[in-house]
GULUM-661644 format. One record per residue (C-alpha): residue number from 1; residue in three letters; chain; x, y, z. Coordinates in pm, whole numbers, plus 32768, in hexadecimal, padded with zeros to 4 digits. Layout:
BEGIN
NODE_k_r_c_X_Y_Z
NODE_NUM_ala_A_X_Y_Z .
...
END
This chain:
BEGIN
NODE_k_r_c_X_Y_Z
NODE_1_met_A_2773_ABC8_C93F .
NODE_2_thr_A_2768_AA69_C9D1 .
NODE_3_pro_A_262C_A9F6_CA87 .
NODE_4_glu_A_26EC_A9F8_CBD0 .
NODE_5_gly_A_2769_AB59_CB8A .
NODE_6_lys_A_2608_ABD0_CB41 .
NODE_7_arg_A_2589_AB3A_CC86 .
NODE_8_leu_A_26A2_ABDC_CD4D .
NODE_9_leu_A_2658_AD2C_CCA8 .
NODE_10_asn_A_24EB_AD08_CD0A .
NODE_11_ile_A_2551_ACD2_CE75 .
NODE_12_val_A_262F_AE09_CE6D .
NODE_13_ile_A_2518_AEDE_CDD4 .
NODE_14_leu_A_2425_AE54_CED6 .
NODE_15_gly_A_2518_AEB5_CFE9 .
NODE_16_phe_A_2548_B016_CF62 .
NODE_17_gly_A_23D1_B048_CF3D .
NODE_18_phe_A_239A_AFE6_D0A7 .
NODE_19_met_A_24C6_B0B5_D113 .
NODE_20_phe_A_242C_B1F4_D087 .
NODE_21_met_A_22D0_B1A5_D10A .
NODE_22_phe_A_2345_B14D_D267 .
NODE_23_thr_A_2441_B268_D278 .
NODE_24_ala_A_2301_B332_D284 .
NODE_25_phe_A_221C_B24D_D34D .
NODE_26_gln_A_230C_B1CD_D458 .
NODE_27_thr_A_238B_B32D_D492 .
NODE_28_cys_A_2222_B39C_D4B2 .
NODE_29_gly_A_21D8_B28A_D5AF .
NODE_30_asn_A_2313_B2D8_D673 .
NODE_31_ile_A_22C0_B449_D6A2 .
NODE_32_glu_A_2144_B45E_D695 .
NODE_33_gln_A_2104_B440_D80C .
NODE_34_thr_A_2205_B553_D84D .
NODE_35_val_A_216F_B628_D734 .
NODE_36_ile_A_200D_B5FA_D7B8 .
NODE_37_lys_A_2076_B66B_D915 .
NODE_38_ser_A_20FC_B7B0_D881 .
NODE_39_phe_A_1FC9_B80E_D7B0 .
NODE_40_asn_A_1F6C_B97A_D7DC .
NODE_41_ser_A_1DFE_B931_D78D .
NODE_42_thr_A_1D0D_B8D0_D8A2 .
NODE_43_glu_A_1C1D_B839_D7A0 .
NODE_44_phe_A_1CF4_B702_D772 .
NODE_45_his_A_1CCB_B5F2_D877 .
NODE_46_gly_A_1D72_B4C4_D7D8 .
NODE_47_ser_A_1E7A_B3D8_D866 .
NODE_48_gly_A_1F99_B348_D79D .
NODE_49_tyr_A_1F8F_B206_D866 .
NODE_50_thr_A_1E18_B1E3_D82A .
NODE_51_ser_A_1E47_B223_D6B6 .
NODE_52_met_A_1F4F_B114_D6A0 .
NODE_53_ala_A_1E6F_B026_D763 .
NODE_54_ile_A_1D5A_B066_D663 .
NODE_55_ile_A_1E4C_B035_D540 .
NODE_56_tyr_A_1ECC_AEE8_D5BE .
NODE_57_gly_A_1D75_AE73_D631 .
NODE_58_val_A_1CDE_AEB2_D4D8 .
NODE_59_phe_A_1E1E_AE2B_D43D .
NODE_60_ser_A_1DEB_ACE7_D4FA .
NODE_61_ala_A_1C7F_ACBC_D492 .
NODE_62_ser_A_1CC7_AD1E_D329 .
NODE_63_asn_A_1DC6_AC08_D305 .
NODE_64_leu_A_1C9F_AB1C_D2E7 .
NODE_65_ile_A_1C43_ABB7_D196 .
NODE_66_ala_A_1D9B_AC27_D122 .
NODE_67_pro_A_1DFA_AAE1_D06F .
NODE_68_ser_A_1CB7_AAF4_CFA7 .
NODE_69_val_A_1CFD_AC5D_CF41 .
NODE_70_val_A_1E63_AC0F_CED9 .
NODE_71_thr_A_1DEE_AADD_CE17 .
NODE_72_val_A_1CEB_ABA5_CD53 .
NODE_73_val_A_1DA1_ACF3_CD25 .
NODE_74_gly_A_1F06_AC72_CD15 .
NODE_75_pro_A_2029_ACC8_CDFD .
NODE_76_gln_A_20A9_ADF4_CD39 .
NODE_77_leu_A_1F65_AEBD_CD33 .
NODE_78_ser_A_1F17_AE4B_CE95 .
NODE_79_met_A_205A_AEE9_CF12 .
NODE_80_phe_A_2024_B028_CE4A .
NODE_81_phe_A_1EC2_B071_CEC5 .
NODE_82_ser_A_1F1C_B00F_D029 .
NODE_83_gly_A_2040_B100_D018 .
NODE_84_leu_A_1F53_B219_CFB9 .
NODE_85_leu_A_1E93_B1DA_D0FD .
NODE_86_tyr_A_1FD9_B1F7_D1C1 .
NODE_87_ser_A_2021_B342_D113 .
NODE_88_gly_A_1EC6_B3C1_D169 .
NODE_89_tyr_A_1EFC_B373_D2DB .
NODE_90_ile_A_2044_B435_D2DF .
NODE_91_ala_A_1FAC_B55B_D220 .
NODE_92_met_A_1E98_B571_D326 .
NODE_93_phe_A_1F94_B604_D420 .
NODE_94_ile_A_1FC0_B73A_D346 .
NODE_95_tyr_A_1E67_B7B7_D3B4 .
NODE_96_pro_A_1DF4_B6BE_D4BC .
NODE_97_tyr_A_1C94_B688_D53E .
NODE_98_thr_A_1C2F_B57E_D638 .
NODE_99_trp_A_1B32_B4DC_D54D .
NODE_100_ser_A_1C24_B4D0_D426 .
NODE_101_phe_A_1D39_B44D_D506 .
NODE_102_tyr_A_1C76_B31C_D577 .
NODE_103_thr_A_1BD0_B2E5_D423 .
NODE_104_ala_A_1D25_B2E1_D37B .
NODE_105_ser_A_1D98_B1EA_D485 .
NODE_106_val_A_1C87_B0F7_D41A .
NODE_107_phe_A_1CE3_B114_D2A9 .
NODE_108_val_A_1E55_B0E1_D2EF .
NODE_109_gly_A_1E01_AFA6_D3B2 .
NODE_110_ile_A_1D4B_AF1B_D283 .
NODE_111_gly_A_1E62_AF86_D198 .
NODE_112_ala_A_1F71_AEF5_D278 .
NODE_113_ala_A_1ED9_AD99_D26E .
NODE_114_ile_A_1ECC_AD9B_D0F3 .
NODE_115_leu_A_2025_AE3B_D0D1 .
NODE_116_trp_A_20DE_AD3D_D1A8 .
NODE_117_thr_A_2025_AC12_D11A .
NODE_118_ala_A_2087_AC85_CFBB .
NODE_119_gln_A_21ED_ACC1_D030 .
NODE_120_gly_A_2208_AB5E_D0B5 .
NODE_121_asn_A_217C_AAD9_CF70 .
NODE_122_val_A_2279_AB9C_CE9E .
NODE_123_leu_A_2396_AB2C_CF82 .
NODE_124_ala_A_2332_A9BD_CF69 .
NODE_125_ile_A_22FA_A9AC_CDF1 .
NODE_126_asn_A_244A_AA54_CDB4 .
NODE_127_ser_A_2505_A962_CE98 .
NODE_128_thr_A_256B_A7F7_CEA3 .
NODE_129_asp_A_25BD_A71D_CFD0 .
NODE_130_asn_A_2729_A784_CFA5 .
NODE_131_thr_A_26EC_A8FC_CF7D .
NODE_132_ile_A_25CC_A93D_D06F .
NODE_133_gly_A_26BD_A98D_D18D .
NODE_134_arg_A_278F_AA77_D0B9 .
NODE_135_asn_A_2661_AB26_D022 .
NODE_136_ser_A_25BC_AB50_D177 .
NODE_137_gly_A_26FA_ABF8_D1F3 .
NODE_138_ile_A_2719_ACDE_D0C6 .
NODE_139_phe_A_25B0_AD4B_D0E8 .
NODE_140_trp_A_25CA_AD7A_D260 .
NODE_141_ala_A_270C_AE45_D24C .
NODE_142_leu_A_2680_AF2C_D13F .
NODE_143_leu_A_253A_AF55_D1FF .
NODE_144_gln_A_25F0_AFB6_D33E .
NODE_145_phe_A_26BB_B0C5_D292 .
NODE_146_ser_A_2570_B17D_D2B8 .
NODE_147_leu_A_25B5_B1A3_D42B .
NODE_148_phe_A_2706_B240_D3E2 .
NODE_149_phe_A_269F_B342_D2DE .
NODE_150_gly_A_2551_B3A5_D378 .
NODE_151_asn_A_25D6_B3D6_D4D6 .
NODE_152_leu_A_270D_B48D_D45B .
NODE_153_tyr_A_2621_B584_D3B5 .
NODE_154_ile_A_255B_B5AB_D4F9 .
NODE_155_tyr_A_2697_B5EE_D5BF .
NODE_156_cys_A_270E_B6F8_D4CB .
NODE_157_ala_A_25B5_B79B_D4B1 .
NODE_158_trp_A_2570_B7A7_D627 .
NODE_159_his_A_26CA_B7D5_D6BA .
NODE_160_gly_A_26BF_B8E9_D7BE .
NODE_161_his_A_2542_B8EE_D7CE .
NODE_162_asp_A_24A5_B8B5_D923 .
NODE_163_his_A_2347_B8DC_D88C .
NODE_164_ile_A_22C0_B86C_D73A .
NODE_165_thr_A_2210_B98C_D688 .
NODE_166_asp_A_20FE_B968_D583 .
NODE_167_lys_A_21F4_B9D2_D474 .
NODE_168_asp_A_22F3_B8CD_D4E6 .
NODE_169_arg_A_21E8_B7C0_D4DA .
NODE_170_gln_A_2161_B822_D385 .
NODE_171_thr_A_22BA_B832_D2E5 .
NODE_172_val_A_2316_B6D9_D366 .
NODE_173_phe_A_21D2_B62F_D301 .
NODE_174_ile_A_21C2_B6C8_D1A4 .
NODE_175_ser_A_231F_B63E_D168 .
NODE_176_leu_A_22C3_B4E9_D1F3 .
NODE_177_thr_A_218B_B4D7_D118 .
NODE_178_val_A_2256_B515_CFDC .
NODE_179_ile_A_2357_B40D_D042 .
NODE_180_ser_A_2241_B30F_D07C .
NODE_181_leu_A_21AB_B34E_CF24 .
NODE_182_val_A_22FD_B312_CE7E .
NODE_183_gly_A_2304_B1B9_CF1F .
NODE_184_cys_A_21A7_B16A_CE9C .
NODE_185_phe_A_2207_B1A9_CD32 .
NODE_186_leu_A_2347_B0DA_CD4D .
NODE_187_phe_A_226F_AFA0_CD64 .
NODE_188_phe_A_2219_AFC6_CBF3 .
NODE_189_leu_A_2383_AF6F_CB9F .
NODE_190_ile_A_235A_AE0B_CC23 .
NODE_191_arg_A_233F_AD0B_CB0A .
NODE_192_lys_A_22A5_ABB0_CB0C .
NODE_193_pro_A_23BC_AAAF_CB3D .
NODE_194_asp_A_2400_A9AE_CA30 .
NODE_195_pro_A_238D_A850_CA92 .
NODE_196_glu_A_2492_A73E_CA92 .
NODE_197_pro_A_23D7_A5F2_CA7E .
NODE_198_ala_A_249F_A4B1_CA7F .
NODE_199_pro_A_24A5_A3FF_C92C .
NODE_200_ala_A_23C7_A2E4_C9A4 .
NODE_201_glu_A_22CF_A3DC_CA31 .
NODE_202_ala_A_22CD_A4D4_C912 .
NODE_203_ser_A_21BA_A432_C845 .
NODE_204_glu_A_20E8_A3F3_C97B .
NODE_205_ser_A_210B_A560_C9EA .
NODE_206_leu_A_20A9_A5D5_C88F .
NODE_207_leu_A_1F73_A4FB_C88D .
NODE_208_gln_A_1F11_A578_C9E7 .
NODE_209_ala_A_1F3C_A6E1_C97B .
NODE_210_glu_A_1E6C_A6AB_C842 .
NODE_211_ser_A_1D5D_A600_C90C .
NODE_212_thr_A_1D55_A71D_CA08 .
NODE_213_glu_A_1D4B_A827_C8F9 .
NODE_214_ser_A_1C31_A77D_C83D .
NODE_215_ser_A_1B5D_A751_C975 .
NODE_216_thr_A_1B96_A8BA_C9DF .
NODE_217_ala_A_1B48_A93C_C883 .
NODE_218_ser_A_1A00_A87E_C879 .
NODE_219_ser_A_1990_A917_C9C2 .
NODE_220_pro_A_1A76_AA32_CA35 .
NODE_221_his_A_199F_AAAB_CB56 .
NODE_222_ser_A_196B_A94A_CBD6 .
NODE_223_gly_A_1AE1_A909_CBBA .
NODE_224_leu_A_1B3D_AA3E_CC83 .
NODE_225_cys_A_1A3F_A9EE_CD91 .
NODE_226_thr_A_1ABF_A888_CDA7 .
NODE_227_gln_A_1C28_A8FF_CDC3 .
NODE_228_ala_A_1BCE_A9FB_CED1 .
NODE_229_leu_A_1B0A_A8FA_CF99 .
NODE_230_asp_A_1C1F_A7FA_CF70 .
NODE_231_ala_A_1D23_A8F0_CFF6 .
NODE_232_phe_A_1C48_A93C_D124 .
NODE_233_val_A_1C10_A7CB_D171 .
NODE_234_lys_A_1D86_A783_D150 .
NODE_235_ala_A_1DD7_A89A_D247 .
NODE_236_cys_A_1CDF_A810_D346 .
NODE_237_lys_A_1D65_A6AD_D322 .
NODE_238_met_A_1ECD_A723_D334 .
NODE_239_phe_A_1E8C_A7D6_D47D .
NODE_240_val_A_1E54_A68A_D531 .
NODE_241_thr_A_1F79_A5C9_D49C .
NODE_242_lys_A_2078_A549_D594 .
NODE_243_glu_A_218E_A620_D505 .
NODE_244_met_A_20C6_A763_D50D .
NODE_245_leu_A_2045_A723_D66D .
NODE_246_leu_A_21AC_A6F9_D6E4 .
NODE_247_leu_A_221C_A834_D630 .
NODE_248_ser_A_20F4_A900_D6AF .
NODE_249_thr_A_219A_A950_D7FE .
NODE_250_ser_A_22D7_A9C8_D750 .
NODE_251_ile_A_220A_AA97_D65E .
NODE_252_gly_A_213E_AB26_D77D .
NODE_253_tyr_A_227E_AB8F_D82D .
NODE_254_thr_A_22F3_AC4F_D6F9 .
NODE_255_gly_A_21A7_AD0D_D704 .
NODE_256_leu_A_21DE_AD71_D86F .
NODE_257_glu_A_2344_ADE1_D83E .
NODE_258_leu_A_22E8_AE93_D6F9 .
NODE_259_thr_A_2202_AF6E_D7C8 .
NODE_260_phe_A_230F_AFA6_D8CC .
NODE_261_tyr_A_242D_B00E_D7E9 .
NODE_262_ser_A_235D_B0C8_D6E3 .
NODE_263_gly_A_227F_B193_D7CB .
NODE_264_val_A_22B4_B16C_D940 .
NODE_265_tyr_A_242E_B17F_D966 .
NODE_266_gly_A_2457_B2BD_D898 .
NODE_267_thr_A_2347_B361_D969 .
NODE_268_cys_A_2401_B2F6_DAA4 .
NODE_269_ile_A_2545_B399_DA32 .
NODE_270_gly_A_248C_B4D9_D9D0 .
NODE_271_ala_A_23ED_B4E6_DB2A .
NODE_272_met_A_2536_B4D0_DBEC .
NODE_273_thr_A_257F_B636_DC5C .
NODE_274_gln_A_26D2_B5BF_DCDC .
NODE_275_phe_A_2743_B5A5_DB70 .
NODE_276_gly_A_2721_B71E_DB45 .
NODE_277_lys_A_2637_B801_DA81 .
NODE_278_asp_A_269A_B752_D93B .
NODE_279_ala_A_25F5_B60F_D9B0 .
NODE_280_lys_A_24EA_B62B_D89F .
NODE_281_ser_A_25EF_B625_D78A .
NODE_282_leu_A_2694_B4FA_D831 .
NODE_283_ile_A_2567_B42C_D7C1 .
NODE_284_gly_A_25FE_B445_D664 .
NODE_285_ile_A_2757_B3D6_D6DB .
NODE_286_ser_A_26B7_B2B0_D791 .
NODE_287_gly_A_2606_B24D_D64F .
NODE_288_ile_A_274F_B25F_D591 .
NODE_289_cys_A_27F4_B175_D68D .
NODE_290_ile_A_26D0_B082_D66E .
NODE_291_gly_A_26F6_B092_D4F4 .
NODE_292_ile_A_286C_B04A_D505 .
NODE_293_gly_A_2824_AF15_D5D6 .
NODE_294_glu_A_2715_AEA3_D4E3 .
NODE_295_ile_A_27F4_AED7_D3B1 .
NODE_296_leu_A_291C_AE26_D451 .
NODE_297_gly_A_2845_ACFD_D4B6 .
NODE_298_gly_A_279D_ACE5_D364 .
NODE_299_gly_A_28E9_ACF4_D2AF .
NODE_300_val_A_29AC_ABFF_D387 .
NODE_301_phe_A_289E_AAFA_D3C5 .
NODE_302_gly_A_27D9_AB18_D284 .
NODE_303_met_A_2892_ABAE_D15E .
NODE_304_leu_A_29DE_AB02_D1AC .
NODE_305_asn_A_291F_A9C7_D211 .
NODE_306_lys_A_2A3D_A949_D2EA .
NODE_307_cys_A_2970_A87F_D3E0 .
NODE_308_asn_A_28CE_A781_D2F5 .
NODE_309_arg_A_29AD_A663_D362 .
NODE_310_phe_A_293E_A694_D4CB .
NODE_311_gly_A_27CF_A6DB_D47F .
NODE_312_arg_A_2709_A806_D4F8 .
NODE_313_asn_A_2713_A7BD_D66E .
NODE_314_pro_A_2862_A869_D6BE .
NODE_315_val_A_27E5_A9AE_D623 .
NODE_316_val_A_26A2_A9A8_D6EB .
NODE_317_leu_A_2764_A959_D82A .
NODE_318_leu_A_2847_AA82_D7E8 .
NODE_319_gly_A_2713_AB5D_D7B4 .
NODE_320_leu_A_2681_AAE9_D901 .
NODE_321_ile_A_27C4_AB2F_D9C1 .
NODE_322_thr_A_27E8_AC82_D918 .
NODE_323_his_A_2687_ACE6_D978 .
NODE_324_phe_A_26AB_AC6F_DADF .
NODE_325_val_A_27E5_AD42_DB0B .
NODE_326_ala_A_272F_AE70_DA75 .
NODE_327_phe_A_25FC_AE3F_DB54 .
NODE_328_tyr_A_26D3_AE2C_DC8F .
NODE_329_leu_A_2794_AF69_DC38 .
NODE_330_ile_A_2652_B022_DBE1 .
NODE_331_phe_A_25BD_AFB6_DD2F .
NODE_332_leu_A_26E8_B051_DDE3 .
NODE_333_asn_A_2710_B188_DD08 .
NODE_334_ile_A_25B0_B208_DCBB .
NODE_335_ala_A_24AD_B289_DDB5 .
NODE_336_ser_A_2384_B19F_DDE2 .
NODE_337_asp_A_227E_B2A7_DD8A .
NODE_338_ala_A_232D_B319_DC47 .
NODE_339_pro_A_2238_B26C_DB56 .
NODE_340_ile_A_210E_B32B_DBE4 .
NODE_341_ala_A_21B6_B472_DC48 .
NODE_342_pro_A_2121_B5C2_DBD5 .
NODE_343_glu_A_21C9_B6A3_DAD2 .
NODE_344_ala_A_2299_B74B_DBE0 .
NODE_345_gly_A_2340_B5F9_DC20 .
NODE_346_thr_A_238E_B540_DD61 .
NODE_347_asp_A_2474_B59D_DE82 .
NODE_348_leu_A_2455_B445_DF21 .
NODE_349_gln_A_25A6_B3A6_DF61 .
NODE_350_ala_A_260A_B25A_DEC6 .
NODE_351_tyr_A_26D0_B151_DF82 .
NODE_352_ile_A_2816_B1E4_DF00 .
NODE_353_thr_A_2876_B33F_DE8F .
NODE_354_pro_A_27D9_B353_DD33 .
NODE_355_ser_A_28DE_B32F_DC21 .
NODE_356_leu_A_289C_B395_DABA .
NODE_357_gly_A_29AD_B2A8_DA43 .
NODE_358_val_A_2904_B180_DAEE .
NODE_359_ala_A_27B3_B1EA_DA61 .
NODE_360_leu_A_283A_B1F1_D8FE .
NODE_361_leu_A_28F2_B0A7_D930 .
NODE_362_cys_A_27A2_B00F_D990 .
NODE_363_ser_A_270B_B09D_D850 .
NODE_364_phe_A_2817_AFEA_D786 .
NODE_365_leu_A_27E1_AEA3_D845 .
NODE_366_leu_A_2668_AEB7_D811 .
NODE_367_gly_A_269C_AED9_D69A .
NODE_368_leu_A_279F_ADC4_D687 .
NODE_369_gly_A_26C5_ACD2_D74B .
NODE_370_asp_A_2591_AD24_D67E .
NODE_371_ser_A_264A_ACDC_D539 .
NODE_372_cys_A_26BD_AB8B_D5C2 .
NODE_373_phe_A_2557_AB21_D605 .
NODE_374_asn_A_24B6_ABAE_D4CD .
NODE_375_thr_A_25B3_AB37_D3CA .
NODE_376_gln_A_259C_A9D5_D453 .
NODE_377_leu_A_241F_A9DD_D462 .
NODE_378_leu_A_240E_AA56_D2F9 .
NODE_379_ser_A_2502_A944_D297 .
NODE_380_ile_A_2454_A823_D34A .
NODE_381_ile_A_22F6_A887_D2D8 .
NODE_382_gly_A_236F_A8B4_D173 .
NODE_383_phe_A_240C_A758_D184 .
NODE_384_ile_A_22F3_A696_D22F .
NODE_385_phe_A_21D1_A73A_D175 .
NODE_386_arg_A_2276_A78E_D02A .
NODE_387_asp_A_2159_A6FA_CF5D .
NODE_388_asn_A_2055_A7CA_D01B .
NODE_389_ser_A_211B_A902_D068 .
NODE_390_ala_A_2003_AA07_D05D .
NODE_391_pro_A_1F25_A95B_D162 .
NODE_392_ala_A_2055_A909_D239 .
NODE_393_phe_A_20D0_AA70_D248 .
NODE_394_ala_A_1F6C_AAE6_D286 .
NODE_395_val_A_1F5C_AA06_D3BA .
NODE_396_phe_A_20B5_AA85_D423 .
NODE_397_lys_A_2041_ABEE_D413 .
NODE_398_phe_A_1EF2_AB98_D4B4 .
NODE_399_ile_A_1F9F_AB17_D5ED .
NODE_400_gln_A_20A9_AC26_D5F1 .
NODE_401_ser_A_1FB6_AD43_D5C4 .
NODE_402_ile_A_1EB9_ACD1_D6C8 .
NODE_403_met_A_1FD0_ACC2_D7CB .
NODE_404_ala_A_2053_AE16_D75C .
NODE_405_ala_A_1EF4_AEA6_D785 .
NODE_406_leu_A_1EDF_AE13_D8E2 .
NODE_407_ala_A_2032_AEA8_D93B .
NODE_408_phe_A_1FD8_B004_D8BA .
NODE_409_phe_A_1E98_AFF1_D988 .
NODE_410_tyr_A_1F41_AF9A_DAD1 .
NODE_411_ser_A_205A_B095_DA8C .
NODE_412_asn_A_1F5F_B1A6_DAE2 .
NODE_413_tyr_A_1F47_B122_DC45 .
NODE_414_leu_A_2067_B03F_DCB3 .
NODE_415_leu_A_21A7_B0BF_DD50 .
NODE_416_leu_A_22EE_B065_DCA6 .
NODE_417_his_A_2355_AF45_DD88 .
NODE_418_trp_A_220E_AE8A_DD4B .
NODE_419_gln_A_2236_AEB1_DBD3 .
NODE_420_leu_A_2399_AE29_DBEA .
NODE_421_leu_A_2325_ACFD_DCB8 .
NODE_422_ile_A_2224_ACA0_DBAD .
NODE_423_leu_A_2335_ACB3_DAA2 .
NODE_424_val_A_2423_ABD5_DB69 .
NODE_425_val_A_2320_AAC2_DBA0 .
NODE_426_met_A_22A6_AAC5_DA36 .
NODE_427_gly_A_2408_AAD1_D9AD .
NODE_428_phe_A_246F_A99B_DA6E .
NODE_429_leu_A_2337_A8D5_DA0F .
NODE_430_gly_A_234E_A946_D8A3 .
NODE_431_ser_A_24B6_A8D4_D884 .
NODE_432_met_A_246B_A77D_D915 .
NODE_433_thr_A_234C_A740_D822 .
NODE_434_phe_A_241F_A7BE_D6FD .
NODE_435_phe_A_2528_A6BA_D74D .
NODE_436_met_A_241B_A5AC_D73C .
NODE_437_ala_A_2398_A62F_D5EE .
NODE_438_glu_A_24F9_A639_D562 .
NODE_439_gly_A_251F_A4CC_D5C3 .
NODE_440_leu_A_23EB_A477_D4F6 .
NODE_441_ala_A_246B_A545_D3CF .
NODE_442_glu_A_25BB_A496_D3D9 .
NODE_443_ser_A_250F_A342_D3DD .
NODE_444_thr_A_2447_A3AA_D2AB .
NODE_445_arg_A_2584_A41B_D1FA .
NODE_446_arg_A_2634_A2CF_D240 .
NODE_447_glu_A_2508_A207_D1C4 .
NODE_448_ser_A_24FC_A2DB_D088 .
NODE_449_asp_A_2670_A2A6_D04C .
NODE_450_tyr_A_2648_A12F_D083 .
NODE_451_asp_A_251F_A116_CF93 .
NODE_452_ser_A_25E4_A1C9_CE83 .
NODE_453_ile_A_2700_A0C9_CE8B .
END
């Protein structure tokens, strides 16, 4: 197999591993607030929104140490052990206790930081400037198939149920735990890509490698500590670079809308009594529609890589327009108290007669817009910070997760229209700053092309 073929295979395996893991975890996040409301035990007093706030809060803080862990342990083992923590969180719902629920949330937050930093590292080292857009799209499309399969299973398992029994819950979460573990073990199929140094650089690269190996061999513990500290310092310095500061608003917006589409909106649909007694199972259909939008966006704008000649800005602009249309329709179609309604649902009227078709169209638009933003963010960060990919993706996830934690926290209290207003303002600001960052990236590309002449 050619070096390029091996790198592409690594990206595909990476995508399938994440697809299995997040078929379990994203489905879990989508239904957990609804499941918690239906618990038959009075001993459990947890909140799905609070759990997600803890996960993303710890996730954010743990991104400060994640590059050091990935540097010392390696991306493959980092992803495997992090995946085991995800599986443990899902398994907790089989026999839930309040203390285990929140403890598992903390561990998943730590694991998530390491997992996504390692993922960004694997994506970057298996890509070139010409293939980073394509590889980002392939990974994103495969990852978002998780929304399709997981939510299809939920719809089939809960169709016709107006209340989730203990047996229903246990069957679902045992299945999801097994699926997550399959994804963990797929990471062992990823192989180290073959380096392709230029002829003039080959001898220099070899000398550098020999020098590094000899210094590490003479003092292995000192070498690991130095590498870990160096990765941490790079992440801190990268956080205050002009490019990352510009991208931070865009990244923060993806954290807010991640919370909305992955947790809040499904809960809103399940709370709408006007959709009938099958409203709970419609959470699964909503997730499928989100997944279709994510897969379509990842395929068109990433895997096919059709927009390179125009840059990344048109894709981000499309994502912004798509989200604004979705937010407006949700504002009209869903009752304002739906995010915080009790298990019995809400009878409050929306501005129009609630339409299931409109609700599912909004799910699709949320997924499509999210894929537009995320594929382009993965692409631009992989391009600008290719030589320091692990710290760069750690900073990316640090910003995204702290905003997601904030959104899960206020989702416990804010009515729907206030949540939508926050998304509109952040989406507009994030798009404007992305356009500025893309201008800097394009200038860098032109200078690089000129220097190579």
